N, C-alpha and C positions, 0 to 999 in steps of 0.2 A: 689388562681387562680382560675381567673372564664375562662369559656368557651364560645366559641365566634363563632362561626358556624359549620354545619355540613355541605360535600359536597360529591357527589357523586364519587366515585374512582376506573370503571372496575370491576363494581358487588360487591363494597364495601362502604363504609362510612368511611368516612374523617374524623376527628375533630380538629379545626385549638387552639391551645393554646399560649397565648399572647407569643413573642419571646424573650421579657426582661424577666419574671419570668425564664424560659428555662436557660435563659442565667445566671444570678444571683445562682442557683442551679448549674452550669458548666457543662450545658449539650450541651449549643452553644456555637460557640466561636462570638469572635467582626464581623467577617463576615458574621454570621448568620446560620454558617453549625455545624449540630451536631458532638461531640465530645464522637469517639469511638462510640461504638454498645450499642444501647439504647433500651428497649421494655414498652411497656404500657399495664397494665393487666386491661380490662374491664367488670366488674360484675353487672349482675341487681341487683337489691335491692327489686323488688318488684316480689312475686311469682304472683300476679294477672295481670304482663305486663304492670303496668301503667307509665312505660318512664321512672323510679330512675332510673340511673347507678353511679358506682365510677367508677373511675379513676384511676389508680395506675403508676407511672412511675418507671419501675425496670430498675436497672443499671444492669449489669453484672458481 
């Protein structure tokens, strides 16, 4: 799944993920709405803060 865009969101940054990929995983319905509650875990992969991150979708 590729990442496409970072956007400012009230003191945070959001990450855009292709909706078709989320739909294939059952996280988004045909209307583009999230199905249930889902979280994403984001962690830095670098101790040197070089900007490498991993995003993991987590379902309850």
